[in-house]
C-alpha positions in Angstrom: -42.7 246.6 -5.7 -43.4 246.5 -2.0 -43.3 242.9 -0.7 -46.6 241.2 -0.6 -48.1 239.2 2.3 -50.9 236.9 1.0 -53.0 234.5 3.0 -55.0 231.9 1.0 -58.4 230.8 2.2 -61.0 228.4 0.7 -62.8 225.2 1.4 -61.2 221.8 0.7 -61.0 221.3 -3.0 -60.9 225.0 -3.9 -57.4 224.9 -5.2 -55.6 227.0 -2.6 -52.3 225.0 -2.8 -52.2 225.1 -6.5 -52.8 228.8 -6.7 -50.3 229.5 -3.9 -47.7 227.6 -5.9 -48.5 229.5 -9.1 -48.3 232.8 -7.3 -44.9 231.8 -5.9 -43.6 230.9 -9.3 -44.9 234.1 -10.8 -43.3 236.3 -8.1 -39.9 234.5 -8.5 -39.9 235.0 -12.2 -41.2 238.6 -12.3 -39.7 240.2 -9.2 -36.1 239.1 -8.8 -35.4 241.9 -6.3 -37.4 240.0 -3.6 -37.3 236.4 -2.6 -40.5 234.4 -1.9 -41.1 232.5 1.3 -44.0 230.0 1.3 -44.3 228.0 4.5 -46.0 224.7 3.7 -47.8 223.9 7.0 -48.4 220.3 6.1 -44.7 219.7 5.5 -43.7 221.6 8.6 -46.1 219.6 10.7 -44.9 216.3 9.3 -41.3 217.2 9.9 -42.0 218.3 13.4 -43.8 215.0 14.2 -40.7 213.1 13.3 -38.5 215.2 15.7 -39.1 212.7 18.6 -40.0 215.2 21.3 -42.8 214.7 23.8 -44.8 217.5 22.0 -44.1 215.9 18.7 -45.4 212.6 20.0 -48.6 214.1 21.4 -49.1 216.0 18.1 -48.7 212.8 16.1 -51.3 211.0 18.3 -53.8 213.8 17.6 -53.1 213.7 13.8 -53.2 210.0 13.5 -56.6 209.9 15.3 -58.0 212.5 12.9 -58.2 215.2 15.5 -57.2 218.9 15.2 -53.8 220.0 16.4 -53.8 222.6 19.2 -54.3 226.1 17.8 -50.8 227.2 18.9 -49.1 224.6 16.8 -49.3 226.2 13.4 -48.1 229.5 14.9 -45.2 227.8 16.7 -44.1 226.1 13.4 -44.6 229.3 11.4 -42.5 231.3 13.9 -39.7 228.8 13.8 -39.7 228.7 10.0 -39.8 232.5 9.6 -37.1 233.0 12.2 -34.8 230.9 10.1 -35.7 232.0 6.5 -37.5 235.3 6.5 -36.0 238.8 7.1 -39.0 240.9 6.1 -37.9 241.8 2.6 -39.4 238.8 0.8 -42.9 238.1 -0.5 -44.7 235.9 2.0 -47.4 233.4 0.9 -49.4 231.7 3.7 -51.6 228.7 3.1 -52.8 226.5 6.0 -51.7 228.9 8.7 -54.6 231.2 9.8 -57.3 228.6 10.4 -58.7 230.0 13.7 -59.1 233.5 14.9 -56.2 233.3 17.4 -53.9 232.1 14.7 -54.9 235.1 12.6 -54.2 237.5 15.4 -50.7 235.9 15.9 -49.9 236.0 12.2 -50.9 239.7 12.1 -48.7 240.4 15.1 -45.8 238.8 13.3 -46.4 240.9 10.2 -46.6 244.1 12.2 -43.3 243.2 13.9 -41.7 243.2 10.5 -43.5 246.4 9.5 -45.5 244.7 6.8 -48.4 246.8 5.4 -49.2 245.2 2.0 -51.4 242.5 3.5 -54.0 240.5 1.5 -56.4 237.7 1.9 -57.4 235.7 -1.2 -60.6 233.7 -0.6 -61.2 231.2 -3.3 -65.0 230.9 -3.5 -66.4 227.6 -4.6 -69.8 225.9 -4.0 -69.7 222.8 -1.8 -71.0 220.8 -4.7 -68.1 221.8 -6.9 -65.6 221.3 -4.1 -67.0 217.8 -3.4 -66.7 216.9 -7.1 -63.1 218.0 -7.2 -62.2 216.2 -4.0 -63.7 212.9 -5.2 -61.9 213.4 -8.6 -58.5 213.7 -6.7 -59.0 210.1 -5.8 -57.6 210.2 -2.2 -59.3 207.8 0.2 -60.1 210.5 2.7 -61.6 212.7 0.0 -64.2 210.2 -1.1 -66.2 209.8 2.0 -69.4 212.0 2.3 -69.1 212.3 6.0 -65.5 213.3 6.0 -66.2 215.9 3.3 -69.2 217.3 5.2 -67.1 217.6 8.4 -64.4 219.5 6.6 -66.9 222.0 5.1 -68.6 222.4 8.5 -65.3 223.0 10.2 -64.3 225.6 7.6 -67.5 227.6 8.3 -67.2 227.3 12.1 -63.5 228.1 12.4 -61.8 229.3 9.2 -64.4 231.9 8.1 -64.1 233.7 11.5 -60.3 233.5 11.1 -60.6 235.4 7.8 -62.9 238.0 9.4 -60.2 238.5 12.1 -57.6 239.4 9.5 -60.1 241.8 8.0 -60.6 243.4 11.4 -56.8 243.7 11.7 -56.7 245.7 8.4 -55.9 243.0 5.8 -57.5 243.6 2.4 -60.0 240.8 1.6 -60.4 239.6 -2.0 -63.1 237.1 -3.0 -61.9 235.2 -6.0 -64.3 233.0 -8.1 -62.9 229.5 -7.7 -65.1 227.9 -10.3 -63.1 228.5 -13.5 -60.1 226.6 -14.7 -56.7 226.9 -12.9 -55.2 229.4 -15.4 -58.2 231.8 -15.3 -58.1 231.8 -11.5 -54.4 232.5 -11.5 -54.9 235.4 -14.0 -57.6 236.9 -11.8 -55.4 236.6 -8.7 -52.6 238.5 -10.5 -55.0 241.2 -11.5 -56.5 241.4 -8.0 -53.1 241.9 -6.5 -52.2 244.5 -9.2 -49.3 242.4 -10.5 -50.4 242.7 -14.2 
């Protein structure tokens, strides 16, 4: 099997993190010839903010005030992580990386550098009403506020959807996955879409 590069997209509450984790587990169990690298952008960002540098301090101030980190930051963190743990032979699962068009172009540049051609976008499609219901059910304080949820959805349409279109323009295959069913059904549909079953 040629190693996969998969970038997950979907509004807050669509289950991207869950599906990325299930795909990682499936690939580890069913393709021992390749490793799996799944950068977790939230963890990378948190670790970076504790590094004590001036840039880390500025980034922490932005995050604590609820702002958006500069667009170069996810690419900077991804580059560092891949430089240490990726040699081009593993499957690569991206979630939380390509959130603006310039980030998508940078990620595509990286993949071309490694000669990657099996490039996929999985967009989990969910209505805002369903997503809001799921976010509230998660019980996190920041998930329960109508204004916060509305802002997240608006930001997704303004920035993330164009980022996905940029990957399409770069030649990545775009797959729209119904995000409404249960977790296992969505996982099964993803495997079929990626021709893994």
